[in-house]
N, C-alpha and C positions, 0 to 999 in steps of 0.2 A: 438813848434807847426809847424813852417815853415819847419823844418827839417823832421818832421814826415809826413807832407803833401807831400813833395818832394819824400820821400822814398815810401810812399803809391802809388804815381803816377808812380814811376819807377817800382815797383813790379807789379802794374796793367798792365803796358805796356808790361812787360816781359811775363806775363801770357796770355794777349790778343793776342799777335803776334803769338806764337806757336799754340794757340787754334784755331785762325782763319785759320792758315796754314793747320792744321790737318782737320778742317771742310771743307775747300775748296779743299783739296787733295782727289783724289779717293782712295779707299781702295785697296791695292795691291792684297789681297787675293780674292777680289770680282772681 
């Protein structure tokens, strides 16, 4: 359970960081 929780948190962090970066960055084509 502990390992799964830590893995879940790591994956969540990995997805949230790029997602926030993409959302906060202006679209080059626009």
